[in-house]
N, C-alpha and C positions, 0 to 999 in steps of 0.2 A: 562374522562381524563380532567378535565378543568385546565385553567392557560395558562400562555403565553407560546409560543413555546421556546422562550429563555432560560426559566426555566426549560426544561424538561432534563431528561437524555437519551443521545444518545449513542448507540454501532454501532461500522460499522465493519462489518467482512470481511476483504480483503481490504487492503490499496492500491490499484493500480490506475489507472487512473480516473476509475469512483467513486471507493470509497475514494480516496484521495481528489477527486474533490468535493464530497459531503460534506466531512468534513470541506475543506475549504469555501465552500458555507455556511455552517452551521453557521461558527465561525465568517465569515467577514459579510456575509448578514444578518443573522437572531440574530447575538449575542448571541448564544448559548456558554453556560459557561461549561459545562460539557459533553465530548465526550471520549469515550473508544473505542480504537481499536484493533482489535483480526487481527494478519497476523502471517503466518509461517513464514516469513522472518522478522526478526527483523531490518534489515537494515532501512526498510521504516519505521517502528515505532519510531526508534533513529533519521530520519530525520524529522519525524512529531512532535516529541517532541521538537527537536531544533527549530524549527520555531513556537511552540505555537500552532499547529492548533489542536493537540488532548491533552487532560488532563492526559491520562494514555494508555499506551499499554501492551499487552500480545501476547505471540504466541499461545495461547489456550484458550478455554473459562472457564471462573471461575466466581468466585461470581460478582465481579465488574461489568463484560459483562453482566451479567443475570439480574442486577439491573436496568436495562434500562427501560426507557418508551416508547423507540421507537427502534427497530433493524434494519438496512440496511444489508443484505447479499449481498455483492457486490463480488462474486467468480464466475468462471465458471457454467454453468449449472449443470455439473455431481457434483459439491460441494455442489450446493445449497441444495440439497436432504439431503445430510449427515449432512447439519447444522439444517434444519429444523425438523429432528429427535433427532438431538442433546438437539433443545431447548424445544421439546415438554413436557410440563409438570413441567418446572423449571421456568417459567418466573412469575414476579407478577401481579398480577389481571390488566388488561387493557393496558399491554405493546401490543404494536403495531408491528408487524414483517414486513417487506417487502424485497424485493429482487431488481434486476436492470438487469435481463436476458433478453438475445434479443428474448428467446420463452417463452411464458405462459402458454400455454393450460397443458403441461403435468405435469409444477409444480402446477397448480390449481387443477389437480386432485388428484394428490398426496395429497396435503393438505386436500382435500373435503374428501379422504378416512382414514385419521389418525382418530384413536380413541379419542386423546385428543388434536385436532389442536389449535394453536396458533391463536391470533386475525389477521388474514393475509390478506394482500392486495399485489396483484403481480402489480410490478412496472418496467417501461421499458423506461428511459431517451432516446430519439433519439438523441444522441449528442456522440462524442468521436473521435478518432484520430487512425492513425497508429501506433502511438507509445504507448507503455506500460509502467506502473510503476509510482509509487508513484511521483516521480521527474515530470512527463510530464502533472500532474493536474494543475488545475487552478481554482480560485472560480466563474469565470463568465462562464465555459465550458459549462452551460444549459441556458445563456439567449437566449430568444426567441426560444428555442427549445422546439418542443412537448415532453410532458411526459405522456406516456400511464400509466392508472391505471386499472387494471383487478381485481374486486372483487370476492368472493368465498363465499361459505356458511357461514363461520365464521368472515366474516368482520364487517359487521353492519355499521349504517350510521355515528356514529361519528368517526370511525376510517379512512372513507372515507373524512370526511370534514376534521378533521386535517392533513390528507395526502394532499389534495388538497392546504390547507394554506401552508405548507410546501413548495412545489412544486412551489406554486406562490411567495412564498418567496426567492426562491433561482433563480428567473428569469425566470422558465420555465412556458408552457402553459399546464394545465393538461387537460387529455382527458379520461373518463371513458369509456372503451370498452370490450365488451366480449371478452375470453381468445383466443378462435378458430378463432374468426373474427382477431383477432390483428395476430396471426399466420399466417394465409393465407395471409395477408395485405405485412406482413415484410418477408416472404417468396419470394415476387414476387419485392418487390421494395429494398430488401437489402442483402437478403441471394442468391437470384439469380444474382445480379450483380457481388458480391464478387465471385463466381462461374466462371460467365463467364470472368472476369479480369483474375483470376489465369489461365483459360483455354488458352485465348488468349495470355499470357505470355509462356504458354508453347508450343502453336503453333509455334510461333516464336523460342524458344530455337530449337525445333525439325528441323524446316526449317532453320536454321542459319547454315554458312559453317564455316570452320575451322578457318577461318581467323576472325570469330566473327563480322562480317561488319555490319550484322542487328543489332546486339547489340550497336555497335558503335552511328549508325544512329536513334536507336530508342528513339529518344528525343524528345521534343516539343508534339506535340497532343499524340501519342503512350503513352510516358510515364505518360501524365496527365490522359487518361482514363482507364489505367492500374493500377493508383496510389493504390487502395485499395487492391491490389494482395501484397503490402507489409505488410498486417494487419497480427496479430499474427498466425499462423499454428494451434497453441493448442487451441486458443480462437475460432477458425471457424471449426475446427473439431468437436468440442463438439455442437456448435451451428446447423451445418449442420444434425448431427444425432439426434439431439431434435426435430428437424422441418422436418424431411425426406419426409414426406408423401405431405406434402404442396410444398416444392421444388422440388419434383419429377413433381408434376403437372404443376408447373410453367417452369421448364425444357421440359417438352413436348410440350408447347406451343411456348417456344423459338425455339426450334427445328425445331417445322414445319414452323415457320416465315422463318428461314436459309433456309428450303428446298423451301419454296415459292419463296425466292429471288433467289435463285440459279436458279430456274426455268425459272425466268424473263430473266436473263442473259444468260442463255443456248440458250433462245429462241430470243435472242436480242428484247424483248419485251420493247421498250423504255416508252412507255404510263405507263405501271405496274411500271416500275423503278423509274419513276417520282413520282408516287403517293406514293411509299413506302418511297422516301425520303422526299415528303410534307408532309405527315401524321405524320410522327416521327417528324419533326421541328415543326410543328403548334401544337402536343400535349405537345412537350418540353418545348416550348415558352411559354405555357399557363401555367405551373408549376411556384408557387409563389416562388419569389426570396427574399423575405425579412423573410423567416423563415430559421431556421437549420433544415435540415432532418436527415434521418436516417444513410445517409451516410456525414462523415465528409466533411465541404468545404474545396476548394483548396485554402489555403492562401498564393497565388502568386498573384502577380501583373507583368504585361510587361510594360516596360517604352521604347518608341520610341526615341532612342538617336543616335547622329552621333558619329562616333568612332574619338574619339581624348584624347589626354593627360590629364587625370585627372576629367574626366567625372564621371568615378565610384565613386572616392573620392569625388567630389562634391554631389553626391546624398546621399553617405553615412553620410558625415558631416551634412547634411540638416535635415535627418532624426534623427541623432544622438541627433543633438542640441534640435529637439522635443520630445524627450524622447521615440521614436519608435526604437526598438529593431529588428535589420535583423538576421534573422537565417542563411541566404545563400543568396548569390549573386553571380550571373554567367551571361555570355554571351550566350543566346541561339543559337546554330550553325545549328539547323534544325527547321525553320520558315515557314513550306509549307503551316499550317493553323492557324496560329499565327500572330498577330499585335505585333511590337516591339522586341526589341533584347536582353535587359536587363531584365533578370529575377529575381525577389526578392521574397524570401519566407520568412514569419513571422510566429510568433508561434499562432497566434490565428484572429479570425475574427475582433475582435476590431483594433487590431494592423493594419491589412490589410486594413480596411475601411479608418483610420487616415491617414495611409501612400498615399492610393489612393487620397484622399482630397488633402493633403498637396503638393503632386507632382503636381496635376492637378492646383491647384491654382499658383503654382510657374511657372507655363507657360510650364510644359512638357506634352507630350502626354503619356498619361496613360490607359492601358486597363486592365480589369478583365473579366475573364469569367462569364458569366451569369447561 
């Protein structure tokens, strides 16, 4: 498939957060001129047509969608299989099909078992957010994010090279990896934390009393570490069922770690408890902070200010004058493990960094979780 990426025809199946962001990135960063979208909800298509992200849009597969050079399937895992079967035998020669699912092995096995498989390469952009839908997406979602590619028997070197060019072009960092290894890794560093966050929230929900005081006081650190529990339940049910065995293995290890720490507390073993916290701190502090990982970053900064009339407006005006949009701004009443009292939330990592630098240079004491 020779020629420039910008001249190729793309089809995006599923115009949600990831699919919409890929379409935006293809248009804005790679100059792609021809993008067809397929989405069951016409509302997202109409929005994408209005902002000129896509060329045309439909609620189901048709000749326009099948005429693509490259097709992204951006749906929950359970629908990815349906679309792979629907595409089989209907694509033009050389068409590359990829997906964005958080699990890969099950999909790769499915493609390898097909009688007439498309030229397929599995994909997993390690970026996203708690919010879903086309309107939540943006073209720089994948900046500095790892993007995993998992080839199968029908992939071929040319398809891998083209997908690597596309991924690099939208600002991400391509990594080629075996599908089984991918699922083991993400089962531990992404899927397990989502289960833990939800379990922690449900534990507090059960422990809370009639006056809901735990929910009232559960701000600050508690809300931050359980932030991912606000993700789409439907999407996460699909992910967990698709990567069940790897998640169960990670859960067993996590439960063993909890049981060990419980024993340290029961025995008042200060040395073991100190090691427990020290090992965790050292390992976490060694995690690179200049890359976007599987779990979306917290786009929040804390500003340490004196409570005086006009201070919030002063900061809001400064940010506004520099074209930095604020999603939310409020006073943090529970700051037991936080610096600063004014919590400001932004839409993306780029805005967060710009606001941090601007306020710091203006003389404010600003903090951001590493």
